[in-house]
Every structure is written in C-alpha cells, then in structure tokens.
C-alpha positions in Angstrom: -0.1 0.1 0.0 1.2 3.4 -1.0 2.2 6.3 1.3 -0.7 8.6 1.1 -1.0 10.6 4.2 -3.0 7.8 5.7 -2.3 6.0 9.0 -4.0 3.2 10.9 -4.0 2.9 14.8 -3.5 -0.4 16.6 -4.2 -0.6 20.2 -2.9 -3.3 22.3 -4.2 -4.1 25.8 -1.4 -6.0 27.5 -0.8 -7.4 31.0 1.8 -4.8 32.0 0.3 -1.9 29.9 -1.3 -0.5 26.8 0.6 0.3 23.7 -0.7 2.3 20.6 0.8 2.6 17.4 0.1 4.8 14.2 1.2 3.1 11.2 1.3 3.7 7.3 0.4 1.5 4.6 4.0 0.9 3.8 4.8 0.0 7.5 6.5 3.0 8.7 5.4 3.9 12.3 4.6 7.6 12.5 3.7 7.6 16.2 3.7 5.3 19.3 2.3 5.6 23.0 2.3 3.4 25.9 0.6 3.6 29.3 1.2 1.2 32.1 -1.4 -1.1 33.8 -1.5 -2.7 37.2 -3.4 -5.5 38.4 -4.5 -7.3 41.6 -2.9 -10.6 42.6 -3.4 -12.7 45.7 -2.9 -16.6 45.1 -5.1 -17.6 42.2 -6.7 -14.3 41.8 -5.5 -12.0 38.8 -7.9 -9.0 38.3 -7.8 -5.6 36.6 -10.3 -2.7 36.4 -11.9 -1.7 33.4 -11.6 1.9 34.1 -7.9 1.3 34.4 -7.9 -0.1 30.9 -9.9 2.8 29.4 -7.6 5.6 31.1 -4.5 3.8 29.7 -6.0 3.7 26.1 -6.8 7.3 26.4 -3.4 8.1 27.7 -1.6 5.8 25.0 -3.6 7.2 22.3 -3.0 11.0 23.1 1.0 10.1 23.1 0.7 8.1 19.8 -1.2 11.1 18.1 0.2 13.9 19.8 3.1 14.9 17.4 1.1 14.0 13.9 0.8 16.7 11.6 -1.7 16.3 8.6 -2.1 12.5 8.9 -5.4 11.1 8.3 -6.5 7.9 10.8 -8.2 5.4 8.3 -9.2 3.2 11.2 -8.2 1.5 14.2 -8.6 -2.1 15.7 -7.9 -3.2 19.3 -6.5 -6.7 20.6 -6.7 -7.7 24.1 -5.3 -10.8 26.5 -7.1 -13.9 25.4 -9.2 -15.2 28.1 -10.1 -12.0 29.9 -13.8 -11.6 30.7 -16.1 -9.6 32.8 -19.9 -8.9 33.3 -21.6 -5.4 32.3 -25.0 -3.9 32.4 -27.2 -3.7 29.3 -25.5 -0.7 28.3 -22.0 -2.0 28.4 -20.8 -0.5 31.7 -18.8 -2.8 33.6 -20.1 -4.3 36.7 -17.0 -6.5 37.5 -13.5 -6.5 37.5 -11.8 -8.3 34.3 -10.8 -11.8 35.5 -7.3 -11.7 33.5 -6.1 -14.6 31.2 -4.4 -16.5 34.3 -6.9 -16.2 36.9 -7.0 -19.6 38.4 -10.2 -19.5 40.4 -12.5 -21.2 38.1 -11.2 -24.7 38.0 -14.4 -26.2 39.3 -16.4 -24.3 36.5 -14.0 -25.9 34.0 -14.5 -29.3 35.1 -18.3 -28.5 34.8 -18.0 -27.0 31.4 -15.9 -30.4 30.2 -18.7 -32.6 31.8 -21.3 -30.7 29.7 -19.3 -31.7 26.5 -17.3 -28.2 26.0 -13.6 -28.9 25.6 -12.3 -25.7 27.5 -9.2 -25.3 29.8 -9.4 -24.0 33.1 -8.0 -20.8 32.5 -10.2 -20.1 29.5 -13.0 -17.5 29.4 -15.9 -19.9 29.7 -15.0 -21.1 33.2 -14.2 -17.6 34.5 -17.6 -16.2 32.9 -19.3 -19.2 34.9 -17.4 -18.1 38.4 -18.5 -14.2 37.7 -22.1 -15.0 37.2 -22.2 -17.3 40.3 -20.3 -14.6 42.4 -21.6 -11.6 41.1 -24.4 -11.6 38.5 -24.9 -9.2 35.5 -26.7 -8.4 32.3 -24.0 -9.1 29.5 -20.8 -11.1 28.9 -18.0 -9.0 27.6 -14.3 -9.7 26.7 -11.5 -7.1 27.5 -11.3 -5.7 23.9 -15.4 -5.0 24.1 -15.1 -2.6 26.8 -12.7 -0.4 24.7 -14.6 -0.8 21.7 -17.9 0.3 23.5 -16.2 3.5 25.1 -14.8 4.3 21.6 -18.2 4.1 19.8 -20.3 5.2 22.7 -22.3 2.0 22.6 -22.1 -1.6 23.2 -20.4 -3.8 20.5 -20.4 -7.2 19.2 -17.5 -9.2 20.2 -15.2 -10.5 17.6 -15.1 -14.7 17.2 -11.3 -14.3 18.2 -11.7 -13.4 21.8 -15.1 -15.5 22.0 -13.1 -18.5 21.1 -11.9 -19.5 24.7 -15.5 -18.6 25.9 -16.8 -21.5 23.8 -17.9 -19.8 20.7 -18.2 -22.6 17.8 -16.1 -20.9 15.2 -17.0 -23.6 12.4 -20.9 -23.5 12.9 -20.6 -19.8 13.6 -22.6 -19.8 16.7 -22.8 -20.3 20.5 -23.4 -23.5 21.8 -26.7 -21.9 23.6 -28.2 -25.4 24.9 -24.9 -26.7 26.7 -24.3 -22.8 28.2 -27.7 -22.5 29.2 -27.3 -25.9 31.2 -24.3 -24.3 32.9 -26.0 -21.4 33.9 -25.2 -18.9 30.8 -28.8 -17.9 29.5 -28.9 -16.7 25.7 -29.7 -13.2 26.7 -26.2 -12.9 28.5 -24.0 -13.9 25.6 -22.9 -11.0 23.0 -23.4 -10.8 19.4 -20.4 -12.3 17.6 -18.8 -10.9 14.6 -15.7 -12.1 12.2 -12.3 -10.0 13.0 -12.0 -7.2 10.5 -16.1 -6.3 10.7 -16.9 -2.7 11.0 -18.3 -1.8 14.6 -19.0 1.7 14.3 -17.3 5.0 14.7 -15.2 6.8 17.3 -17.8 9.0 18.9 -17.2 12.8 20.1 -16.9 12.1 23.6 -14.2 9.5 23.0 -12.5 11.4 20.5 -12.2 14.3 22.9 -10.7 11.8 25.8 -8.1 9.8 23.3 -7.1 12.5 20.7 -8.5 9.8 18.1 -10.6 12.0 15.4 -14.3 11.5 15.8 -15.8 9.3 12.9 -12.6 7.1 12.6 -13.8 3.5 12.0 -13.6 1.0 14.5 -12.8 -2.4 13.3 -13.5 -5.6 15.3 -10.0 -7.0 16.4 -8.6 -10.3 17.6 -6.6 -11.7 20.6 -3.0 -10.5 21.4 -1.7 -13.7 20.1 -3.6 -13.3 16.9 -2.4 -9.8 16.7 1.2 -10.8 17.0 0.9 -13.4 14.5 -0.5 -10.7 11.9 2.3 -8.6 12.7 4.8 -11.4 11.8 3.3 -11.7 8.4 2.9 -15.3 9.0 -0.5 -15.7 7.2 0.0 -17.5 4.1 -0.8 -21.5 4.4 2.0 -23.3 5.8 3.6 -20.2 7.7 4.3 -20.2 11.3 5.1 -17.5 14.0 6.8 -18.6 16.8 6.4 -16.2 19.7 8.9 -16.7 22.6 8.1 -14.2 25.5 7.8 -15.3 29.2 6.3 -18.5 27.4 6.2 -19.7 24.0 3.3 -19.8 21.6 3.3 -21.1 18.0 0.5 -20.0 15.7 0.2 -20.8 12.0 -2.1 -20.4 8.8 -3.8 -23.1 7.2 -6.6 -23.9 4.7 -8.6 -25.9 7.2 -8.7 -26.5 10.7 -6.1 -28.6 12.5 -7.6 -31.4 14.2 -6.3 -32.2 17.8 -8.4 -34.9 19.9 -6.3 -33.7 23.1 -7.5 -30.1 22.4 -4.0 -28.7 22.9 -4.1 -27.2 19.4 -7.0 -24.9 18.9 -8.1 -22.7 15.6 -8.7 -19.2 15.3 -10.9 -18.1 12.3 -9.0 -15.5 10.2 -11.0 -12.6 8.6 -10.8 -14.0 5.3 -12.4 -17.4 6.5 -9.0 -19.2 6.7 -7.8 -20.9 9.8 -5.1 -20.0 12.3 -4.1 -22.9 14.5 -1.9 -22.9 17.2 -0.7 -23.7 20.8 0.8 -22.2 23.9 3.6 -23.9 26.0 4.6 -23.2 29.5 8.2 -23.3 28.5 10.0 -19.6 27.8 12.2 -16.9 28.6 10.5 -16.7 32.0 12.7 -19.5 33.2 15.7 -17.6 32.8 14.5 -14.8 35.2 13.6 -17.7 37.6 17.3 -18.9 37.8 19.0 -15.8 37.1 16.9 -12.7 38.4 19.9 -10.5 38.6 21.9 -11.5 35.3 22.6 -9.5 32.1 21.2 -11.5 29.2 23.6 -10.2 26.9 26.5 -11.1 29.0 25.2 -14.8 29.5 24.5 -15.3 25.7 28.2 -14.3 25.1 29.5 -17.1 27.3 26.8 -19.9 26.1 28.3 -20.8 22.9 31.1 -22.6 24.7 28.3 -25.0 25.8 26.9 -26.3 22.9 25.5 -28.7 23.9 25.2 -28.1 27.7 26.4 -30.5 30.0 22.9 -30.8 31.3 19.5 -31.2 29.8 16.8 -28.9 31.0 13.0 -28.8 30.5 12.4 -24.9 31.5 8.7 -24.6 32.5 8.2 -21.2 33.8 5.1 -22.6 36.1 3.8 -26.1 36.9 1.8 -27.8 34.2 2.4 -28.1 30.3 -0.6 -27.1 27.6 1.5 -27.8 24.5 2.7 -29.9 22.7 1.0 -32.2 25.3 -1.5 -31.7 28.2 0.1 -32.7 31.4 -1.1 -30.5 34.4 1.4 -32.4 36.8 4.5 -31.8 34.7 7.2 -29.9 36.5 10.4 -28.4 35.2 13.8 -30.3 35.5 17.6 -30.0 35.0 19.0 -33.4 34.5 22.6 -33.4 36.1 24.8 -31.0 37.5 25.9 -28.0 35.6 29.4 -27.0 35.2 29.1 -23.3 35.4 26.0 -20.7 35.5 27.1 -20.3 31.7 26.4 -24.0 31.2 22.9 -23.9 33.0 22.0 -20.6 30.9 22.9 -22.4 27.8 21.1 -25.4 28.9 17.8 -23.5 29.5 18.0 -21.4 25.9 18.7 -24.9 24.4 15.7 -26.5 26.2 13.5 -24.0 25.0 14.7 -24.7 21.4 14.1 -28.4 22.1 10.7 -27.7 22.9 9.9 -26.0 20.2 11.2 -28.5 17.9 8.8 -30.9 19.8 5.9 -28.4 19.1 6.6 -28.5 15.6 7.0 -32.2 15.5 3.8 -32.4 17.3 2.1 -30.3 14.5 3.4 -32.5 11.7 2.1 -35.5 13.4 -1.5 -33.8 13.4 -1.0 -33.1 9.7 -0.6 -29.3 10.0 1.1 -27.6 7.0 4.7 -26.6 7.9 6.2 -25.9 4.7 6.0 -22.3 4.6 8.2 -19.6 6.4 9.0 -19.6 10.1 9.2 -16.0 11.9 10.7 -15.4 15.5 8.7 -12.6 17.6 8.4 -11.9 21.1 10.8 -10.2 23.6 13.4 -13.1 23.2 13.8 -12.3 19.4 16.0 -9.3 20.8 18.6 -12.1 21.1 20.5 -12.3 18.3 22.3 -15.5 19.8 19.0 -17.4 20.9 17.8 -16.7 17.6 20.4 -18.4 15.6 20.7 -21.0 18.3 16.8 -21.7 17.7 17.2 -21.8 13.9 20.0 -24.3 14.5 18.1 -26.5 16.6 15.0 -26.5 14.3 17.3 -27.2 11.3 15.4 -24.2 9.3 15.5 -20.7 8.2 13.9 -18.1 10.6 12.9 -14.6 9.8 12.8 -11.9 12.5 10.6 -8.8 11.7 11.8 -5.2 12.5 8.3 -4.5 14.3 6.7 -7.5 16.3 4.2 -6.0 18.4 0.5 -6.6 18.6 -0.6 -3.2 18.1 1.3 -3.5 14.4 -1.0 -6.5 13.8 -4.0 -4.4 14.8 -3.0 -1.6 12.4 -2.7 -4.2 9.5 -5.9 -5.4 10.5 -7.4 -2.0 10.4 -6.1 -1.3 7.2 -7.6 -4.6 5.9 -11.0 -3.8 7.5 -11.2 -0.5 6.0 -10.8 -1.8 2.4 -7.2 -0.5 1.9 -6.2 -4.1 1.0 -7.6 -6.9 -0.8 -6.7 -9.5 1.7 -5.3 -9.5 5.3 -1.9 -11.0 4.1 -1.6 -8.5 1.3 -2.0 -5.7 4.1 0.5 -7.5 6.3 3.1 -8.2 3.6 2.9 -4.3 2.8 3.1 -3.3 6.2 5.5 -5.8 7.9 9.2 -5.3 7.5 11.9 -8.0 8.2 15.0 -7.2 10.1 17.1 -10.2 9.2 16.7 -14.1 8.0 18.7 -16.8 9.8 20.2 -19.6 8.3 20.4 -22.9 10.3 24.0 -24.4 10.4 23.8 -27.9 9.5 26.8 -29.0 11.9 25.2 -27.3 14.9 21.9 -28.8 14.0 23.5 -32.3 14.3 24.9 -31.4 17.7 21.5 -31.0 19.1 20.3 -34.5 17.6 21.1 -36.5 20.8 19.9 -34.0 23.4 16.8 -33.8 21.5 16.3 -37.6 21.6 17.2 -37.6 25.2 14.6 -34.9 25.9 11.9 -36.6 24.2 12.8 -40.0 26.0 12.6 -38.1 29.4 9.1 -36.6 28.5 7.7 -40.0 27.5 9.4 -41.7 30.6 7.7 -39.2 33.1 4.4 -40.3 31.7 3.9 -36.6 30.2 4.3 -37.1 26.4 2.4 -40.0 24.4 4.3 -42.7 23.2 3.1 -42.4 19.9 4.0 -38.4 19.7 7.5 -39.4 21.1 8.1 -42.1 18.3 6.9 -39.5 15.7 9.4 -37.0 16.7 12.2 -39.7 17.0 11.4 -40.7 13.4 12.0 -36.9 12.2 15.4 -36.7 13.9 17.2 -36.5 10.8 14.9 -33.9 9.1 14.2 -30.4 9.6 11.0 -29.3 11.0 9.6 -27.7 7.7 7.8 -30.9 6.8 8.2 -34.3 5.4 
C-alpha cells in the first residue's frame, strides 16, 4: 500500500500496559504511545479494573497521536489478552473487574464445562464467566477488548470471534452452543453478538475523541486476541507459515486452509477474517525460566558465554510454571534439570537449548497432526531481541527463520484496521505491505547435528515421566534427521 498521508491505529491491551501505534500503509511507524497497567494478584486471583483499561487507552492514544500533523487516521482495531472476561450492564458499563487470562479461581467451573461436552481449559474465558455469574451476576458477558470498543463508539459492540473462542464460541458452526451454556447457567440473553474480525463495529464518537485524541468518525474495526495480533504483525498468514512467539512463555501460531484437528485439544484454531484458519498452541516453557534461575543476570553477557556450551552438559525442561499445555497436556508436569551444571553459563545455555528443544517438539507434534509446515517461520516476542538465541533456535530446528523489525501486537491491529477499511484486498496483502523484515537466519547443519542427541534424550525423558504420549514420542524420533519444515 502506498504512503498517501493515511495511517492506521493499532491498540494493544497487554498485561502490563497499553500500547498504541500509528502506522502507514507501507509499515512506517509515525507515532507510538504507551501507558502502564497494574492488576490485583493474590493467590489464584488476578484482576484488573475496566476503568484502568480505558484510562490507559486514552493516555497511550494521545501520546501516539500528539506529534502527528496532517495525517488522516483511516481506522483502528483493538486486541486484548485472550480469555480475559467480565460482566457488564445492558449499556455495556462494567459491573465486575476483568478476570485476567491467568486468573485461577474457576477450576471447578472448567470441570463442569468439560462434563457438559465443551472442551475448555480451566484458564479460558468460559470457566471464568461461569464463576463471575455465580459470584456477581450481570446482564451481559464481555471480553476485555469489548469494553474499549464500546467506549470508543459510545455504545455496546459485538464481540469478535477471536476473543469469543475461549468462551466456547463454535467457530466452525458460527454460533454459541446455546443449549450447553444454558445448562451451565449462561442464558442466551447474557451472550454477546459475535462478528468476524475485520468487521466494522462503528465510529469513534465525539466523547471518545475528546478523551483519546482519535478523530471523531474514525472507523472502529473488530480485532483479535493479542496472540493473533502478534501473528499478523509477523506476516505469517499464508498457508504453511508459522510464527513462534517467545516471551515469558512460547506460543506457536500458523496458517492453514482447514482447521488442524487435535483430539487432545492442545492445538486450537482461530478463524481468520478471510475464512481461513489460524491453528496454534501455547507452551509453558519460555524466557520466564531465565529470570527465575538468574534474576539479576545480564542476558547479553550470559549469551556471550553460552556458545562454549553447545550442547550443554545438562538437559533442561524450562517450564515457567507447573503444568504443560502444548505440545502435550500434563497438568502435573514440572521443570527439571538433569545433571549438575558445570557453571552458570552451562546452566544458562541449557535453559536456552531446552526452550529450543521444546519448540522443536511443538513443530513435530504439529506435523504429527498433519498441519502444513512448509512455509516460512518467523520469530517474534521479547526473546527475539537476542541474536544468539535466535540463531541457536534456527540451528536446533534445522530451518531458516525470519525476524521482523517490528513485532508488537499493536502493529497487527493496525494491519487489521487497514484490511477492515478496505485498504487491502486480503489481510495477507496488508501484512506483506506493512510488516518489515529485519533479518533472515539460516541454520548451520553442523550445529543442527550437535542437538540430535539432546533432542532424543529430551523426548525420552518426557515420555518416561508419563507426560508425552508414546505415539508423539515415536513420531519425533522418526524425524530426528529431518528439518521441521515438513516431511
């Protein structure tokens, strides 16, 4: 898309804060703004106030737009944390705090939902919605992004199918499972209307324009979850493309013409605006393990020492918290380090390598399910700022990887806003125009060979502990001498 004086606004409601970007059709960031968020944590409780979300959006939007001159805002879209829900009144005014994606108080409701035939994990939106209805009552169920789109437009808005997925919306049938939800205590009149991402929800009203600085009349486009937004920002939207998001934990999201079927439910599918599918899964391994083991270390300094330990003398499974969700479901899984590391640098290297080994197993599991994997792989997330770790992961996976210049979910929402306002024929076209690559990494075959034995031992240990199914372990072993791009 050409530079024509128009920019699109992406708004990202993250756990720690709100980020807003104003981006041209050629991917140039004209303005950015951020505002912090804090929550209330106590044991399994994790809540945030909906008023705090709106205040942060107003501050971040004003910061992003404050220095722009003679720029037209063509539209905006909002992403938010997946599985964060609350209850509102009929006018869309919040009646409860937002129960965040990792609030853990609804385990009993999760078991009830599964008994009713709905596959949900305990941390998903549906169990938390059931908990809220039981504890608080309300007139309308809402997701985090819905609160902001309602404030922007001045009226309640439909929710998007991406945020509704973890509240049990049936994407393939395009409907709520009304009978099952009513049996659980969620009547039909509590459930919001659902539209596909990219749908126009309304326009920024005068009151919101005054608070945010976003021009009145700006189109408001239905967004997606933050994970999908990050995938859009990676450009991984053509069939067979995958985005590996490595932050505190590891998330893989790809593109496919059909849903990727998984009887265990660890891989689930979002629906893209064009009707294609975005399969993916979220692991509990990730960079959070580094902070747990080395809270005061300099990552750059540790990375410099790590190449001397390829492979490390110990084998690590770096879970950031108990329980695993992908590539297998094991609520009792725990982190481990096998052996005694020779030094801090050896342990640091083992943790980096352990994430890479888990990432490889995720891709092997996707291959086991028949997912298309022959497209490009993109690395995003906070850990993608480490050149050493990026190259190490490419070596362990045995395949090239791309690293974009800008990887924020807010960019993905700017891309979706451009598509939703008709500036591009397809979402993939919009992304290819607006996403800029920083580098492409090539795997080093000799390094890939070094990690074949650690990977085999990693798979063996997970199977021995009863977490990894034997059929998945056998499939991974059969692919030891192959890259992860396909058969």
